[in-house]
C-alpha positions as CSV (number, residue, x, y, z in Angstrom):
1,M,14.6,-21.6,-14.1
2,P,12.7,-20.5,-17.3
3,W,9.4,-18.7,-17.4
4,E,6.3,-20.5,-18.6
5,T,3.4,-19.1,-20.6
6,I,-0.2,-18.9,-19.5
7,D,-3.0,-19.6,-22.1
8,A,-5.1,-16.6,-22.9
9,P,-8.8,-16.9,-22.0
10,A,-11.0,-18.3,-24.8
11,G,-14.1,-16.7,-26.1
12,V,-13.2,-13.1,-25.2
13,T,-15.8,-10.5,-25.9
14,P,-15.5,-6.7,-25.6
15,P,-16.4,-5.2,-22.2
16,A,-19.7,-3.3,-22.0
17,P,-18.5,-1.2,-20.3
18,L,-16.4,-3.3,-17.9
19,K,-15.4,-6.9,-17.2
20,V,-13.4,-8.3,-14.2
21,R,-11.2,-11.3,-14.4
22,A,-9.6,-13.1,-11.5
23,Q,-6.7,-15.5,-11.9
24,S,-3.8,-16.9,-9.9
25,I,-0.5,-16.5,-11.6
26,P,2.1,-19.2,-10.5
27,A,5.7,-18.2,-10.0
28,R,7.6,-17.5,-13.2
29,H,4.5,-17.6,-15.4
30,F,3.4,-14.9,-17.9
31,F,0.8,-14.1,-20.5
32,P,2.5,-13.9,-23.9
33,E,2.7,-10.5,-25.6
34,H,-0.7,-9.3,-26.9
35,S,-3.0,-6.3,-27.2
36,H,-6.7,-5.5,-26.7
37,Q,-9.2,-3.3,-28.4
38,W,-10.1,-1.9,-25.0
39,H,-8.3,-0.5,-22.0
40,Q,-7.0,-2.8,-19.3
41,M,-6.2,-2.2,-15.6
42,V,-3.6,-4.6,-14.3
43,Y,-3.7,-5.3,-10.5
44,A,-2.8,-7.9,-7.9
45,I,-4.5,-8.2,-4.6
46,S,-1.4,-10.1,-3.4
47,G,2.0,-10.6,-4.8
48,A,3.8,-8.5,-7.4
49,L,3.3,-8.3,-11.1
50,T,5.8,-7.7,-13.9
51,V,4.4,-5.6,-16.7
52,I,6.3,-5.3,-19.9
53,S,5.1,-3.1,-22.8
54,E,6.3,-1.2,-25.8
55,A,6.7,1.8,-23.4
56,G,8.9,0.0,-20.9
57,S,9.0,-2.5,-18.1
58,L,8.2,-2.3,-14.4
59,V,7.0,-4.2,-11.3
60,I,4.1,-3.2,-9.2
61,S,3.1,-4.1,-5.7
62,P,-0.5,-4.6,-4.4
63,E,-0.5,-0.9,-3.6
64,H,-0.5,0.1,-7.2
65,A,-2.1,-0.8,-10.6
66,V,-1.1,-0.2,-14.2
67,W,-3.4,1.3,-16.8
68,L,-2.7,-0.1,-20.3
69,P,-4.4,1.9,-23.0
70,T,-6.2,0.4,-26.0
71,G,-3.9,-1.2,-28.6
72,L,-0.7,-1.2,-26.5
73,R,1.2,-4.5,-26.9
74,H,2.2,-5.9,-23.5
75,R,2.8,-9.0,-21.4
76,V,2.1,-9.6,-17.7
77,G,3.6,-12.1,-15.4
78,S,4.8,-12.7,-11.8
79,L,8.3,-13.8,-10.7
80,L,7.1,-15.1,-7.3
81,G,3.4,-15.6,-8.0
82,A,0.4,-13.3,-7.5
83,E,-3.4,-13.2,-7.3
84,F,-4.1,-11.3,-10.5
85,R,-7.1,-9.1,-11.1
86,S,-7.7,-7.6,-14.5
87,L,-10.3,-5.0,-15.4
88,W,-11.2,-4.6,-19.1
89,I,-12.7,-1.2,-19.8
90,A,-14.5,-0.1,-22.9
91,D,-12.4,2.2,-25.1
92,D,-14.7,5.3,-24.5
93,T,-14.9,5.1,-20.7
94,G,-11.3,5.5,-19.7
95,G,-11.3,9.1,-18.4
96,A,-8.1,11.0,-17.7
97,L,-6.0,7.8,-17.6
98,S,-6.7,7.2,-21.3
99,A,-4.5,10.0,-22.5
100,G,-1.0,8.9,-23.5
101,G,0.7,5.7,-22.7
102,P,0.6,3.3,-19.7
103,R,0.2,4.8,-16.2
104,V,0.9,3.6,-12.7
105,F,-1.6,4.8,-10.1
106,A,-2.4,4.1,-6.4
107,V,-5.2,1.8,-5.7
108,S,-7.4,3.3,-2.9
109,P,-9.0,1.1,-0.3
110,L,-12.4,1.9,-1.9
111,L,-11.2,0.8,-5.3
112,N,-9.7,-2.3,-3.9
113,A,-13.0,-3.2,-2.1
114,L,-15.0,-2.5,-5.3
115,I,-12.7,-4.8,-7.4
116,V,-13.1,-7.6,-4.8
117,E,-16.9,-7.2,-4.9
118,A,-17.1,-7.0,-8.7
119,T,-15.0,-10.2,-8.9
120,D,-17.4,-12.0,-6.4
121,I,-20.5,-11.0,-8.4
122,E,-19.1,-11.4,-11.9
123,G,-21.5,-13.4,-14.1
124,Q,-24.4,-13.1,-11.8
125,A,-27.8,-11.8,-12.9
126,D,-28.2,-8.1,-12.2
127,D,-31.9,-8.0,-11.5
128,D,-31.8,-5.1,-9.1
129,G,-29.0,-3.1,-10.8
130,Y,-26.5,-3.7,-8.0
131,A,-23.7,-4.9,-10.4
132,G,-24.3,-1.9,-12.5
133,R,-23.9,0.5,-9.6
134,I,-20.6,-1.3,-8.6
135,T,-19.4,-0.8,-12.2
136,H,-20.2,2.9,-12.2
137,L,-18.4,3.3,-8.9
138,I,-15.3,1.6,-10.3
139,L,-15.3,3.8,-13.4
140,D,-15.7,6.9,-11.2
141,Q,-12.7,5.8,-9.2
142,L,-10.7,5.3,-12.3
143,R,-11.6,8.7,-13.7
144,R,-10.4,10.2,-10.5
145,A,-7.1,8.3,-10.5
146,R,-3.9,10.3,-11.1
147,P,-0.7,8.9,-12.4
148,L,2.2,8.3,-9.9
149,P,5.9,7.8,-10.5
150,A,5.9,4.9,-7.9
151,A,6.9,1.7,-9.6
152,L,9.9,-0.5,-9.8
153,P,11.5,-0.2,-13.3
154,W,12.6,-3.5,-14.9
155,P,14.9,-4.3,-17.7
156,R,13.2,-5.8,-20.7
157,D,15.4,-8.8,-21.4
158,G,18.9,-10.1,-21.2
159,A,21.6,-10.1,-18.6
160,L,20.1,-7.2,-16.6
161,A,16.8,-9.0,-16.3
162,V,18.6,-12.0,-15.0
163,L,20.3,-9.7,-12.4
164,C,17.0,-8.1,-11.3
165,E,15.3,-11.5,-11.0
166,A,18.1,-12.8,-8.8
167,L,18.0,-9.8,-6.5
168,Y,14.2,-9.8,-6.3
169,T,14.2,-13.5,-5.5
170,D,17.0,-13.1,-2.9
171,P,17.0,-9.5,-1.7
172,A,19.6,-10.3,0.9
173,N,22.1,-11.0,-1.8
174,E,25.1,-8.7,-1.1
175,R,27.0,-9.0,-4.4
176,G,28.1,-5.6,-5.6
177,P,28.5,-4.2,-9.2
178,E,32.0,-5.6,-9.6
179,E,30.9,-9.2,-8.7
180,W,27.7,-8.9,-10.8
181,G,29.6,-7.5,-13.7
182,Q,32.0,-10.4,-13.6
183,A,29.2,-12.9,-13.5
184,L,27.4,-11.2,-16.4
185,G,30.5,-10.8,-18.5
186,M,30.9,-7.0,-18.3
187,S,32.8,-4.4,-16.3
188,A,31.2,-2.7,-13.3
189,R,31.2,0.6,-15.2
190,T,29.5,-1.0,-18.2
191,L,27.0,-2.6,-15.9
192,A,26.2,0.6,-14.1
193,R,25.8,2.5,-17.4
194,H,23.5,-0.1,-19.0
195,F,21.5,-0.4,-15.8
196,A,20.9,3.3,-15.6
197,A,20.0,3.5,-19.3
198,E,17.4,0.7,-19.0
199,T,15.8,1.6,-15.6
200,G,16.6,5.3,-15.1
201,M,18.1,4.4,-11.7
202,S,21.4,3.4,-10.2
203,L,21.6,-0.2,-9.1
204,R,21.9,1.0,-5.5
205,S,18.7,3.0,-5.8
206,W,16.9,0.2,-7.5
207,R,17.9,-2.2,-4.8
208,R,16.5,0.2,-2.1
209,R,13.2,0.5,-3.9
210,M,13.1,-3.2,-4.6
211,R,13.5,-4.0,-0.9
212,L,10.6,-1.6,-0.1
213,F,8.4,-3.5,-2.6
214,R,9.4,-6.8,-1.2
215,A,8.8,-5.5,2.4
216,I,5.2,-4.5,1.5
217,E,4.7,-7.9,-0.2
218,L,6.1,-9.9,2.8
219,L,4.4,-7.9,5.5
220,G,1.1,-8.0,3.6
221,G,1.4,-11.8,3.5
222,G,1.6,-11.9,7.3
223,M,5.3,-12.1,7.8
224,G,6.6,-10.4,11.0
225,V,8.8,-7.3,11.0
226,T,11.9,-9.1,12.3
227,R,11.7,-11.9,9.9
228,T,11.0,-9.5,7.0
229,A,14.1,-7.5,7.9
230,M,16.2,-10.7,7.8
231,E,14.7,-11.9,4.5
232,L,15.5,-8.5,3.0
233,G,19.1,-8.6,4.2
234,Y,19.1,-5.9,6.8
235,G,21.6,-6.3,9.6
236,S,19.0,-5.6,12.3
237,T,15.3,-4.9,12.7
238,S,15.9,-1.3,13.7
239,A,17.9,-0.7,10.4
240,F,14.9,-2.1,8.4
241,V,12.4,0.0,10.4
242,Y,14.5,3.1,9.9
243,A,14.8,2.5,6.1
244,F,11.0,1.8,5.8
245,R,10.1,4.9,7.8
246,L,12.4,7.0,5.6
247,E,10.6,5.9,2.5
248,M,7.0,5.5,3.7
249,G,6.8,8.1,6.5
250,S,5.8,5.5,9.2
251,S,7.0,2.3,10.7
252,P,6.1,-1.0,9.1
253,Q,3.8,-1.8,11.9
254,V,1.9,1.5,11.7
255,Y,1.8,1.3,7.9
256,M,0.3,-2.2,7.7
257,R,-2.1,-1.5,10.5
258,C,-3.4,1.6,8.8
259,R,-3.7,-0.3,5.5
260,H,-5.5,-3.1,7.2
261,D,-7.9,-0.8,9.0
262,E,-8.7,1.1,5.8
263,L,-9.4,-2.0,3.8
264,A,-11.5,-3.5,6.6
265,G,-13.4,-0.2,7.0
266,R,-14.2,0.1,3.3
267,A,-15.2,-3.5,3.0
268,S,-17.6,-3.4,6.0
269,P,-21.3,-2.9,5.1
């Protein structure tokens, strides 16, 4: 199934110093390649985003955001659909994230709550300065953000992108390198070499990280632990819980409960 483009917003004006945009991205839709004369923070409050730029390609879960510096050509989309939040930030207010190329960083519960609030009040009159205070708090959080290595690398185009899309859509797919190589017209060794060159990971390691991303996405959408384990292709719930604990340091139940409590606590007046 081909990807479809999303029209860019009309009448775009520079942020002064920050603008927030909210948009639902349907499955297999993307914004065509473009650049801005300002920084952009790419984030989804639900679902996962695919971000492709001159510097590389990756997928992020709602735990993370991507900082795209001024002038960087990029495109953003979602394989399975997402609730997209985009922050446009004036070129001179980026803080530590502005140095260098794109960055992945963790979205704290506070920053998440501030983005939700900024979205709700976008376009309203700021008679008492409340919107301005929210803006300053967001900028403070962004200045404190530190880059993380946590992201799911993604091939830019071609056969390997087809492979990753198929596995991400159906994480229970058990086909190995030999079968995938045959389907894509290359040997298992060639597939392994090209995959590592494009993503910096082996296919096995990539699959493990992909399942973690999908687990957070599915659990965050309200799916139970047992059904999530089955959707991801684990042989049992206990095997999934073990793998999740190994990567995240806690069970899926504890992780999601803590995340929910943090978000609820930050959002409470």
